[in-house]
DRENKE-592381 format. One record per residue (C-alpha): residue number from 1; x, y, z. Coordinates in Angstrom, 1 decimal. Example, Ala and Ser with C-alpha at 12.3 -4.5 7.8 and 13.67 -1.06 7.14 Angstrom:
REM DRENKE-592381
@resi=1; px=12.3; py=-4.5; pz=7.8 .
@resi=2; px=13.7; py=-1.1; pz=7.1 .
REM end
This chain:
REM DRENKE-592381
@resi=1; px=135.6; py=-42.1; pz=-16.4 .
@resi=2; px=135.3; py=-38.4; pz=-17.0 .
@resi=3; px=133.7; py=-37.9; pz=-13.7 .
@resi=4; px=136.7; py=-39.5; pz=-11.9 .
@resi=5; px=139.1; py=-37.4; pz=-13.9 .
@resi=6; px=137.2; py=-34.2; pz=-13.1 .
@resi=7; px=137.0; py=-35.1; pz=-9.4 .
@resi=8; px=140.7; py=-35.8; pz=-9.3 .
@resi=9; px=141.5; py=-32.5; pz=-11.1 .
@resi=10; px=139.2; py=-30.6; pz=-8.7 .
@resi=11; px=140.8; py=-32.2; pz=-5.6 .
@resi=12; px=144.3; py=-31.4; pz=-7.0 .
@resi=13; px=143.4; py=-27.9; pz=-7.9 .
@resi=14; px=141.7; py=-27.0; pz=-4.6 .
@resi=15; px=144.5; py=-28.8; pz=-2.6 .
@resi=16; px=142.0; py=-31.2; pz=-1.1 .
@resi=17; px=143.8; py=-34.5; pz=-1.7 .
@resi=18; px=143.2; py=-35.5; pz=1.9 .
@resi=19; px=139.6; py=-36.1; pz=0.8 .
@resi=20; px=140.5; py=-38.9; pz=-1.7 .
@resi=21; px=141.0; py=-41.6; pz=1.0 .
@resi=22; px=137.7; py=-40.7; pz=2.6 .
@resi=23; px=135.8; py=-40.9; pz=-0.7 .
@resi=24; px=137.4; py=-44.3; pz=-1.5 .
@resi=25; px=136.5; py=-45.7; pz=1.9 .
@resi=26; px=132.9; py=-44.4; pz=1.6 .
@resi=27; px=132.6; py=-46.0; pz=-1.9 .
@resi=28; px=134.0; py=-49.3; pz=-0.8 .
@resi=29; px=131.7; py=-49.5; pz=2.3 .
@resi=30; px=128.7; py=-48.5; pz=0.2 .
@resi=31; px=129.5; py=-51.2; pz=-2.4 .
@resi=32; px=130.0; py=-53.8; pz=0.3 .
@resi=33; px=126.6; py=-53.0; pz=1.8 .
@resi=34; px=124.9; py=-53.2; pz=-1.6 .
@resi=35; px=126.6; py=-56.5; pz=-2.5 .
@resi=36; px=125.9; py=-58.1; pz=0.8 .
@resi=37; px=122.3; py=-57.0; pz=1.1 .
@resi=38; px=120.9; py=-60.3; pz=0.1 .
@resi=39; px=123.6; py=-62.6; pz=1.3 .
@resi=40; px=124.4; py=-64.7; pz=4.4 .
@resi=41; px=127.1; py=-62.2; pz=5.3 .
@resi=42; px=124.7; py=-59.3; pz=5.8 .
@resi=43; px=124.1; py=-59.8; pz=9.6 .
@resi=44; px=127.8; py=-59.7; pz=10.2 .
@resi=45; px=128.4; py=-56.6; pz=8.2 .
@resi=46; px=125.5; py=-54.7; pz=9.7 .
@resi=47; px=126.9; py=-55.4; pz=13.2 .
@resi=48; px=129.9; py=-53.3; pz=12.3 .
@resi=49; px=127.7; py=-50.2; pz=12.0 .
REM end
């Protein structure tokens, strides 16, 4: 949790809050790819990329 607090403080201090949605989208897509790696949904997800 400390990492997230430090990242948020850094983004706020450097006025880079526009990066927050990009980071969230990258984490969600990465998690989706990891979770779907061995499932039946995998071929449908990989066609998106």
